[in-house]
N, C-alpha and C positions, 0 to 999 in steps of 0.2 A: 433479492439476489445477493449472493455472497460477493463481498468486495473488500478492499483494504482502505481503511480511513485512519486519519491521525487526529490527535488533539494534543494539547500541552497545558501544563499547569505551572504555577509558581511554587507549588508544594507537592511533594510526592503523594500526599493524601488528597489532592484534588481541590477543587473541581477541575476536570479536564475540559477544555473548550476547543472548538474549531477556530478556523481563521476569522469567522464572523462573530465569534464570542458566544456561540451556542453551546450549551452544556452537552457533553456526549451522552449523559444519562437521559437526556430529553430528545434524542434523535440527531444530535450534532455529530460532526466528524467531517474533516476536509478530505475529499476523495483523493486517493493516490492511484488506485488501480481498480478497474471494474471489467466485467465481461467485455471483450472486444472480439468480434467475429467468432472464430472457432476456439478462442482461449476463453473458456467458460469458468466462472467462479473462482477467481484468484484469491488465495489466502495463504496463511501461515508465513507471514513476512519475517525475514531475517536480513541483517545487514552484514556484508562482508567488506573488508577494506583490504586492498592489495595495491602496493606501490603507490599509495596516496589517492587511489581512486576508490570511491564508495559504490557498492553494488547492492541492489535489492534482490534477494532470492525469494522465491515464492512457488507455490504449486498452482496448477490449474488443470481443468479436464479438457482434453483435446477433442473438440467437436468434429474433427475430421476422421476420427476413428469410430468403429461400430459401437463400442462400449464406453466411449469417453475416457480414454486411457489417462490416468494421473500422470502429469508431466511436470518437470522442473523448469522454471523460467528464471532468467537472470537479466536484470537491466541496470544501467547506470543510474545513480541518484545525483541530482543537482539540487541546490538550495537557493531560493529566491532571496531578495534583499531583506525580507522579514524573517528568514530562517525556516520557511516551510518547504518541504520536499516536493520534488517533481521527478518523474522517472522517464528515461529515454525509451525509444522503441526497441 
């Protein structure tokens, strides 16, 4: 299933690892957003900053429509004490 995951590295060349230290090339990746109810297959993450607030923009397929209409979603981003992102509802 399509979803949005993150990893980070001390070097731009990697390796990129998730919160648990698992290499993203080996299936790692800390989950940020996944299918929830009728919001299917979130992807194409972008970050928008407005008036000091950070937002995650993404697309998903609307399971409430007959053909799964591509739809834009926007959620606030917050960061935990270790610098990992979480998104609001």
